[in-house]
PAVEX-680226 format. One record per residue (C-alpha): residue number from 1; residue in one letter; x negated, y, z negated. Coordinates in pm, 1 decimal. Layout:
BEGIN
- NUM/A/X/Y/Z $
...
end
This chain:
BEGIN
- 1/M/-851.7/-1582.3/218.6 $
- 2/P/-500.8/-1483.9/328.3 $
- 3/P/-176.1/-1680.7/316.1 $
- 4/T/-142.4/-1894.0/626.8 $
- 5/N/140.8/-1679.0/761.7 $
- 6/L/-20.8/-1341.4/685.8 $
- 7/F/-105.3/-1136.9/995.5 $
- 8/I/-462.5/-1008.7/1009.0 $
- 9/S/-552.4/-742.4/1261.5 $
- 10/A/-917.5/-842.2/1287.4 $
- 11/P/-971.4/-1116.0/1548.5 $
- 12/A/-1058.1/-1453.7/1403.2 $
- 13/P/-1357.9/-1646.0/1538.9 $
- 14/T/-1279.7/-1925.5/1780.2 $
- 15/P/-1306.3/-2255.3/1590.9 $
- 16/P/-1555.5/-2509.6/1722.5 $
- 17/L/-1428.6/-2811.4/1907.3 $
- 18/Y/-1397.3/-3036.1/1603.0 $
- 19/L/-1158.2/-2794.1/1428.9 $
- 20/R/-934.0/-2709.2/1724.1 $
- 21/R/-575.4/-2828.4/1724.9 $
- 22/P/-542.6/-3150.0/1926.2 $
- 23/I/-336.7/-3139.4/2242.0 $
- 24/A/32.0/-3219.2/2208.8 $
- 25/T/11.8/-3587.3/2296.6 $
- 26/A/-278.1/-3654.0/2062.5 $
- 27/A/-104.7/-3458.8/1786.5 $
- 28/A/212.3/-3662.7/1825.1 $
- 29/A/20.0/-3989.2/1801.7 $
- 30/L/-168.1/-3866.2/1495.3 $
- 31/L/152.2/-3756.7/1320.8 $
- 32/I/309.8/-4100.4/1370.9 $
- 33/V/5.5/-4272.5/1222.0 $
- 34/I/-3.6/-4040.9/919.3 $
- 35/I/367.3/-4089.5/847.1 $
- 36/L/341.1/-4468.6/870.0 $
- 37/V/37.2/-4485.8/644.9 $
- 38/A/181.9/-4237.6/395.1 $
- 39/A/490.6/-4454.9/365.4 $
- 40/A/273.0/-4746.5/257.4 $
- 41/N/63.3/-4538.4/17.4 $
- 42/P/158.7/-4171.5/-28.5 $
- 43/Y/-181.0/-4076.0/-168.6 $
- 44/A/-428.7/-4252.5/59.3 $
- 45/P/-423.8/-4177.7/433.3 $
- 46/W/-602.5/-4505.7/500.9 $
- 47/H/-780.3/-4793.1/333.6 $
- 48/T/-1150.8/-4862.2/338.0 $
- 49/N/-1255.2/-5053.8/648.4 $
- 50/S/-910.5/-5017.0/803.1 $
- 51/T/-912.3/-4661.2/935.3 $
- 52/P/-640.5/-4617.4/1200.6 $
- 53/T/-801.8/-4614.2/1541.8 $
- 54/A/-577.9/-4324.5/1644.4 $
- 55/L/-767.1/-4107.5/1395.1 $
- 56/L/-1108.1/-4196.9/1530.1 $
- 57/H/-1291.2/-4138.4/1853.7 $
- 58/R/-1532.7/-4424.9/1912.7 $
- 59/P/-1733.6/-4405.7/2235.9 $
- 60/V/-1914.4/-4734.9/2290.6 $
- 61/S/-2251.3/-4568.0/2338.9 $
- 62/S/-2233.4/-4335.1/2038.3 $
- 63/A/-2416.0/-4384.7/1708.4 $
- 64/P/-2309.3/-4265.9/1360.3 $
- 65/A/-2402.9/-3910.9/1266.2 $
- 66/A/-2724.7/-3917.3/1063.8 $
- 67/R/-2698.3/-3845.4/689.7 $
- 68/T/-2320.1/-3811.3/698.2 $
- 69/S/-2084.0/-3996.1/462.8 $
- 70/F/-1705.1/-4008.3/479.3 $
- 71/Y/-1457.3/-4044.1/193.4 $
- 72/T/-1090.8/-4082.6/121.9 $
- 73/F/-953.1/-4088.9/-233.8 $
- 74/D/-749.4/-4257.7/-503.1 $
- 75/V/-531.9/-4056.1/-739.8 $
- 76/I/-627.3/-4118.4/-1102.7 $
- 77/R/-384.1/-3874.5/-1268.0 $
- 78/E/-141.2/-3598.5/-1181.1 $
- 79/Y/-115.6/-3281.1/-1389.3 $
- 80/P/136.4/-2994.7/-1377.1 $
- 81/H/20.7/-2683.0/-1193.3 $
- 82/D/187.4/-2342.7/-1172.0 $
- 83/P/376.9/-2350.6/-838.6 $
- 84/Y/353.5/-1970.3/-821.7 $
- 85/A/-26.0/-1969.6/-850.9 $
- 86/F/-185.6/-1884.4/-517.3 $
- 87/T/-503.8/-2066.8/-612.5 $
- 88/Q/-821.1/-1903.6/-482.9 $
- 89/G/-1077.7/-2036.4/-726.6 $
- 90/I/-1063.5/-2298.6/-1000.1 $
- 91/L/-1318.6/-2460.8/-1229.4 $
- 92/Y/-1336.8/-2687.4/-1530.5 $
- 93/G/-1396.2/-2493.7/-1853.0 $
- 94/G/-1445.8/-2779.0/-2100.1 $
- 95/N/-1211.2/-2922.5/-2364.4 $
- 96/D/-946.1/-3000.8/-2103.3 $
- 97/T/-912.0/-2640.1/-1992.1 $
- 98/L/-946.3/-2475.9/-1652.6 $
- 99/F/-1029.3/-2124.9/-1538.5 $
- 100/E/-838.6/-2012.6/-1231.5 $
- 101/S/-832.6/-1711.6/-1001.0 $
- 102/T/-507.5/-1646.8/-815.1 $
- 103/G/-443.3/-1426.9/-514.1 $
- 104/L/-180.3/-1216.6/-335.2 $
- 105/Y/-135.6/-844.1/-383.8 $
- 106/H/42.0/-749.4/-707.7 $
- 107/R/19.4/-1114.1/-820.2 $
- 108/S/-354.4/-1172.7/-856.4 $
- 109/S/-495.0/-1283.6/-1189.4 $
- 110/V/-770.1/-1457.6/-1380.9 $
- 111/R/-637.9/-1715.7/-1622.6 $
- 112/K/-729.6/-1991.2/-1863.7 $
- 113/V/-508.5/-2296.8/-1823.9 $
- 114/D/-442.9/-2608.8/-2027.9 $
- 115/L/-528.6/-2902.3/-1802.9 $
- 116/K/-274.8/-3150.2/-1939.7 $
- 117/T/29.3/-2922.2/-1952.1 $
- 118/G/-52.2/-2662.4/-1686.4 $
- 119/K/35.1/-2393.0/-1940.2 $
- 120/V/-136.9/-2057.0/-1895.1 $
- 121/L/-318.3/-1991.1/-2222.5 $
- 122/V/-472.6/-1651.9/-2141.6 $
- 123/Q/-418.1/-1429.8/-1839.1 $
- 124/H/-562.9/-1106.4/-1705.0 $
- 125/E/-346.4/-933.3/-1445.2 $
- 126/M/-547.5/-760.4/-1174.4 $
- 127/E/-465.0/-424.7/-1019.3 $
- 128/G/-200.5/-448.1/-748.9 $
- 129/R/-445.3/-342.0/-478.1 $
- 130/M/-673.3/-636.2/-557.9 $
- 131/F/-637.8/-977.2/-394.1 $
- 132/G/-818.9/-1226.4/-617.1 $
- 133/E/-1052.5/-1480.4/-461.0 $
- 134/G/-1329.3/-1721.8/-567.4 $
- 135/L/-1429.8/-1775.9/-929.9 $
- 136/T/-1722.4/-1939.8/-1108.0 $
- 137/L/-1864.4/-1960.5/-1460.3 $
- 138/L/-2226.7/-1896.5/-1555.1 $
- 139/N/-2356.6/-1842.5/-1909.2 $
- 140/D/-2014.0/-1758.4/-2054.7 $
- 141/K/-1949.0/-1508.7/-1775.2 $
- 142/L/-1678.4/-1553.5/-1515.3 $
- 143/F/-1771.0/-1411.1/-1175.0 $
- 144/Q/-1487.4/-1330.0/-935.3 $
- 145/V/-1479.1/-1187.7/-582.4 $
- 146/V/-1185.0/-1024.8/-403.8 $
- 147/W/-1055.1/-1042.8/-49.0 $
- 148/L/-1137.1/-778.5/214.5 $
- 149/K/-1367.2/-593.8/-23.0 $
- 150/N/-1735.3/-611.3/-106.3 $
- 151/E/-1644.3/-597.7/-472.1 $
- 152/G/-1616.2/-835.3/-761.4 $
- 153/F/-1575.8/-859.7/-1136.0 $
- 154/I/-1754.1/-1022.6/-1427.7 $
- 155/Y/-1543.7/-1127.4/-1727.3 $
- 156/D/-1630.9/-1253.2/-2072.7 $
- 157/R/-1489.2/-1606.4/-2074.9 $
- 158/H/-1368.1/-1552.1/-2431.7 $
- 159/N/-1213.5/-1208.8/-2372.1 $
- 160/F/-1089.2/-1123.8/-2023.1 $
- 161/S/-1035.4/-759.9/-2119.6 $
- 162/K/-1412.4/-720.1/-2133.2 $
- 163/H/-1516.0/-698.0/-1772.4 $
- 164/E/-1742.8/-507.8/-1537.8 $
- 165/S/-1752.3/-465.3/-1160.8 $
- 166/F/-2019.1/-532.4/-899.9 $
- 167/T/-2071.9/-502.6/-525.8 $
- 168/H/-2213.9/-762.7/-289.7 $
- 169/K/-2336.0/-779.3/69.1 $
- 170/M/-2143.4/-1079.5/194.2 $
- 171/R/-1907.8/-994.4/480.5 $
- 172/D/-1611.0/-1065.6/253.3 $
- 173/G/-1533.3/-1243.0/-72.6 $
- 174/W/-1385.0/-1592.9/-41.7 $
- 175/G/-1550.6/-1857.9/-259.5 $
- 176/L/-1796.8/-1876.8/-549.7 $
- 177/A/-1983.1/-2158.2/-726.6 $
- 178/T/-2299.5/-2199.4/-931.0 $
- 179/D/-2566.8/-2455.2/-1008.9 $
- 180/G/-2634.5/-2285.6/-1341.5 $
- 181/K/-2910.5/-2070.5/-1194.0 $
- 182/V/-2781.2/-1890.5/-884.8 $
- 183/L/-2440.8/-1808.6/-741.3 $
- 184/F/-2323.0/-1960.3/-414.3 $
- 185/G/-2079.6/-1754.0/-209.6 $
- 186/S/-1869.0/-1785.5/104.3 $
- 187/D/-1707.1/-1513.2/313.2 $
- 188/G/-1477.9/-1703.4/549.0 $
- 189/T/-1748.1/-1755.9/809.2 $
- 190/S/-1996.0/-2042.0/840.6 $
- 191/R/-2244.9/-1865.9/611.9 $
- 192/L/-2328.9/-1999.2/265.7 $
- 193/Y/-2501.8/-1742.5/45.8 $
- 194/Q/-2721.5/-1769.3/-260.3 $
- 195/L/-2684.6/-1466.9/-487.6 $
- 196/D/-2890.9/-1349.6/-781.8 $
- 197/P/-2645.3/-1351.9/-1076.4 $
- 198/K/-2808.7/-1044.9/-1231.2 $
- 199/S/-2832.1/-815.7/-928.9 $
- 200/I/-2578.8/-994.6/-701.8 $
- 201/Q/-2831.0/-945.9/-422.5 $
- 202/V/-2847.4/-1205.7/-146.1 $
- 203/M/-3147.0/-1430.1/-209.1 $
- 204/K/-3085.6/-1667.4/80.8 $
- 205/A/-2820.1/-1746.2/339.0 $
- 206/V/-2782.0/-2055.7/554.4 $
- 207/T/-2544.8/-2136.9/837.2 $
- 208/V/-2334.9/-2443.2/762.7 $
- 209/K/-2342.5/-2684.2/1055.1 $
- 210/Y/-2213.7/-3026.1/1145.2 $
- 211/Q/-2348.2/-3201.0/1454.8 $
- 212/D/-2508.3/-2872.4/1559.7 $
- 213/N/-2170.7/-2694.2/1547.1 $
- 214/E/-2107.1/-2416.7/1298.3 $
- 215/V/-1838.0/-2487.7/1038.6 $
- 216/P/-1640.5/-2164.0/986.7 $
- 217/Y/-1370.7/-2073.7/734.8 $
- 218/L/-1567.1/-2193.0/431.1 $
- 219/N/-1332.1/-2123.3/143.9 $
- 220/E/-1324.7/-2222.6/-224.4 $
- 221/L/-1654.1/-2370.6/-345.0 $
- 222/E/-1774.2/-2605.8/-617.4 $
- 223/Y/-2121.2/-2730.9/-706.3 $
- 224/V/-2119.9/-3109.4/-748.4 $
- 225/N/-2425.6/-3326.4/-808.8 $
- 226/G/-2667.1/-3108.5/-615.3 $
- 227/E/-2431.5/-3026.6/-327.0 $
- 228/V/-2197.7/-2737.2/-255.8 $
- 229/W/-1849.7/-2864.5/-175.0 $
- 230/A/-1633.4/-2634.9/34.4 $
- 231/N/-1267.1/-2634.5/124.6 $
- 232/V/-1237.2/-2558.0/495.7 $
- 233/W/-947.4/-2314.1/524.4 $
- 234/Q/-625.1/-2447.5/677.5 $
- 235/T/-745.7/-2807.9/678.9 $
- 236/D/-707.2/-3096.4/435.5 $
- 237/C/-1082.1/-3154.7/439.3 $
- 238/I/-1372.3/-3075.4/208.8 $
- 239/A/-1723.3/-3039.7/348.2 $
- 240/R/-2011.9/-3158.7/131.8 $
- 241/V/-2295.5/-2921.2/212.4 $
- 242/S/-2668.7/-2924.2/148.0 $
- 243/H/-2733.8/-2572.6/22.0 $
- 244/E/-3099.2/-2604.5/120.5 $
- 245/D/-3039.4/-2612.5/495.8 $
- 246/G/-2661.7/-2583.4/541.0 $
- 247/I/-2619.4/-2931.4/688.7 $
- 248/V/-2286.9/-3104.0/618.7 $
- 249/V/-2383.6/-3435.0/459.9 $
- 250/G/-2032.6/-3563.9/398.7 $
- 251/W/-1661.8/-3514.6/460.9 $
- 252/I/-1376.1/-3578.6/217.7 $
- 253/F/-1034.7/-3637.6/375.4 $
- 254/L/-740.8/-3543.0/150.1 $
- 255/H/-451.3/-3550.3/397.3 $
- 256/G/-223.0/-3762.5/180.6 $
- 257/L/-191.9/-3511.0/-103.8 $
- 258/R/-39.1/-3223.5/84.8 $
- 259/Q/176.6/-3453.2/294.6 $
- 260/H/312.1/-3624.9/-18.1 $
- 261/L/408.3/-3291.4/-175.2 $
- 262/W/572.3/-3178.2/147.3 $
- 263/N/768.8/-3501.4/181.2 $
- 264/S/882.0/-3462.5/-181.7 $
- 265/G/1058.1/-3137.0/-97.4 $
- 266/N/783.9/-2889.6/-188.5 $
- 267/T/814.6/-2699.9/138.0 $
- 268/E/684.5/-2369.6/0.0 $
- 269/I/332.1/-2498.6/-59.0 $
- 270/D/35.3/-2350.1/120.0 $
- 271/V/-298.8/-2507.7/206.5 $
- 272/L/-533.8/-2726.7/6.2 $
- 273/N/-766.1/-2497.6/-189.5 $
- 274/G/-926.8/-2568.1/-522.7 $
- 275/I/-1205.1/-2798.6/-641.4 $
- 276/A/-1296.5/-2836.7/-1009.2 $
- 277/W/-1572.5/-3064.0/-1137.3 $
- 278/D/-1605.9/-3190.7/-1494.6 $
- 279/E/-1974.4/-3277.9/-1490.7 $
- 280/A/-1987.1/-3425.6/-1841.2 $
- 281/N/-1713.1/-3678.5/-1769.3 $
- 282/Q/-1764.0/-3703.8/-1392.4 $
- 283/R/-1404.5/-3604.9/-1319.9 $
- 284/L/-1297.7/-3440.4/-995.4 $
- 285/F/-983.3/-3226.3/-968.0 $
- 286/V/-820.6/-3075.2/-659.7 $
- 287/T/-514.6/-2861.2/-595.2 $
- 288/G/-381.7/-2605.7/-348.9 $
- 289/K/-213.0/-2269.8/-314.1 $
- 290/L/137.6/-2277.2/-461.1 $
- 291/W/103.2/-2647.8/-538.0 $
- 292/P/307.8/-2779.7/-833.5 $
- 293/K/46.7/-3048.0/-900.3 $
- 294/L/-323.1/-3070.3/-976.7 $
- 295/Y/-479.3/-3408.9/-906.7 $
- 296/E/-765.5/-3595.2/-1064.6 $
- 297/I/-905.3/-3810.1/-786.7 $
- 298/K/-1178.7/-4063.8/-732.4 $
- 299/L/-1357.0/-4074.1/-400.4 $
- 300/R/-1370.0/-4393.0/-199.6 $
- 301/P/-1610.2/-4437.9/94.6 $
- 302/V/-1455.7/-4514.1/432.1 $
- 303/D/-1596.9/-4602.6/770.0 $
- 304/G/-1618.6/-4280.3/963.2 $
- 305/P/-1602.4/-4238.7/1339.6 $
- 306/Q/-1899.3/-4390.8/1516.3 $
- 307/D/-1985.7/-4061.8/1682.6 $
- 308/G/-1923.9/-3871.7/1359.0 $
- 309/S/-1651.5/-3654.7/1514.8 $
- 310/V/-1396.5/-3518.8/1268.7 $
- 311/E/-1184.8/-3329.6/1520.6 $
- 312/K/-881.4/-3552.6/1473.1 $
- 313/L/-940.3/-3603.3/1101.3 $
- 314/C/-937.5/-3232.9/1011.8 $
- 315/P/-651.4/-3068.6/1201.9 $
- 316/K/-504.7/-2746.0/1070.4 $
- 317/A/-272.6/-2806.2/777.4 $
- 318/S/13.0/-2629.8/957.9 $
- 319/F/12.1/-2928.3/1195.6 $
- 320/Y/202.0/-3130.1/934.8 $
- 321/R/492.5/-2889.2/947.4 $
end
């Protein structure tokens, strides 16, 4: 996916209602609430059972959305992260290491990173014409897709110089994840693909929906406890998706992280993008493009809107500027 200020000639799809920017008066009210709450706790946009009413739309006659859960977070630890890394894909590699794919032309790479120090241990620089995107690890092979091309690469996790290329039939290459058997892919639309890791052929594709509305801009992916978790581009939200039918079964609201970095003077940061899951130790890590921090977080359930609407909870990240 592109930087937020990069012009793209192809027209973008019109976001559904729940992702559209609120009108000016609603946006102003929301900004005031976020600032006040962030001042009390810079990492948590609200506390369980005390969600600001300005963030929720609660018609008296509406019932909660079936099967949907809502979460905020607590920060467990902060780790250094390369502030020049335009993070497109990230995953936990074991032994407190991460594998990361970075983007931008002439700056894209695949790298192995020390979790605790943020130090790049091994790095493969991609060709200048390539814009790195999603990354996942399956059977000691790192699979990577690239932006605006139906191409990708497979690397030996122990030797990045050993790699091969492949082609795929997704519309574009944005995110990748795996359950250990198949690859899951996103292309910036509302489609979630299942790919055969040997042939890279599409085995299945579902349309990701929430309350019968398509959820576009699916970005970086991670497989967590039977679900595919997806960053939704330009928002501070993660959708928890059932890969069987594409239904969004949960939303994770991470507004406080980006706002805290911005308020701390990190005004060059881009959007939230990057989910890494340490299955063995049940640790969850998140970061963003050009973020100087990577966070280990713990999810905390919150009372969601009674009608399930997330329109005001997932505004575009540029709103905070």
